[in-house]
C-alpha positions in Angstrom: -53.0 -72.4 -89.5 -55.9 -73.5 -87.3 -59.0 -71.5 -87.1 -60.4 -70.8 -83.6 -63.5 -72.9 -82.9 -66.0 -72.4 -80.0 -68.5 -74.7 -78.5 -71.4 -72.6 -77.3 -73.9 -74.1 -74.9 -77.1 -72.1 -74.4 -80.7 -72.4 -73.1 -83.5 -72.2 -75.8 -87.2 -73.0 -75.2 -86.5 -75.2 -72.2 -83.7 -77.2 -73.9 -79.9 -76.9 -73.8 -78.4 -76.4 -77.3 -74.7 -77.2 -78.0 -73.5 -75.7 -81.3 -70.1 -74.9 -82.8 -69.1 -71.5 -84.1 -66.1 -69.8 -85.6 -66.7 -66.5 -84.0 -68.1 -65.3 -80.6 -68.0 -61.8 -79.2 -69.9 -58.9 -77.7 -73.0 -58.0 -79.8 -73.8 -54.5 -80.8 -77.2 -55.2 -79.1 -76.8 -54.4 -75.4 -77.1 -57.6 -73.2 -76.5 -60.0 -76.1 -73.6 -62.2 -77.2 -72.9 -62.6 -80.9 -72.3 -66.1 -82.2 -71.4 -66.4 -85.9 -70.0 -68.7 -88.5 -71.9 -71.8 -87.2 -70.3 -75.1 -88.1 -72.3 -78.1 -89.1 -71.1 -81.6 -90.2 -71.4 -82.4 -93.9 -72.5 -86.0 -94.2 -71.8 -87.8 -97.4 -73.8 -91.1 -97.6 -76.6 -92.7 -95.6 -75.6 -92.1 -92.0 -77.2 -88.9 -90.8 -77.2 -87.5 -87.3 -80.8 -86.4 -86.7 -79.8 -83.8 -84.1 -77.2 -82.2 -86.5 -79.9 -82.2 -89.2 -82.4 -80.5 -86.8 -79.9 -77.8 -85.9 -79.0 -77.3 -89.5 -82.7 -76.9 -90.4 -83.1 -74.4 -87.5 -79.9 -72.4 -87.9 -78.5 -73.2 -91.4 -79.5 -69.9 -92.9 -78.5 -67.9 -89.9 -75.6 -65.4 -90.4 -75.3 -64.3 -86.7 -77.1 -65.5 -83.5 -77.6 -62.7 -81.0 -78.1 -64.7 -77.8 -79.2 -63.0 -74.5 -76.3 -63.2 -72.1 -78.5 -64.9 -69.4 -79.3 -67.8 -71.8 -75.6 -68.8 -72.3 -74.5 -71.6 -70.1 -70.9 -71.9 -71.3 -68.5 -70.9 -74.2 -65.5 -73.2 -74.7 -62.6 -72.7 -77.1 -62.1 -76.2 -78.5 -59.4 -78.0 -80.7 -61.9 -79.7 -83.1 -65.7 -80.0 -83.6 -67.5 -82.5 -81.5 -71.1 -83.7 -81.8 -73.7 -80.9 -81.6 -76.6 -81.7 -79.2 -79.9 -80.7 -77.9 -80.5 -81.7 -74.3 -83.4 -81.6 -71.9 -82.7 -78.7 -69.5 -84.0 -80.6 -66.5 -82.5 -84.0 -67.0 -79.5 -83.2 -69.2 -80.4 -86.2 -71.5 -80.2 -85.8 -75.2 -83.4 -85.0 -77.0 -83.7 -87.6 -79.7 -85.8 -86.8 -82.7 -87.2 -90.1 -83.9 -86.7 -91.1 -87.5 -90.0 -90.5 -89.4 -91.8 -93.7 -90.0 -94.3 -94.3 -92.8 -97.9 -94.2 -91.8 -99.7 -97.5 -91.3 -102.3 -98.3 -94.0 -105.8 -98.2 -92.7 
């Protein structure tokens, strides 16, 4: 039996976030949409998606997101999880978090 999966696209601090969740519905808070059971990739090995890691750091301990309805761009019911993303709201380009480089010796 396949579980329902949603791709939720919303505006947050001038950026467009795309996350995947197992549950979306009306919130008990008036004017908000409830997004719960967030889904993140579990990477085994060295290849790590920095965007996925950033989203996991920000929302990993979150039980339920209560998003203002006006911040939601789109909610899609999808067959399988795709790549989560953080995009610039103006250009639509992905915001890339650079890999931390060691400091140069002085």
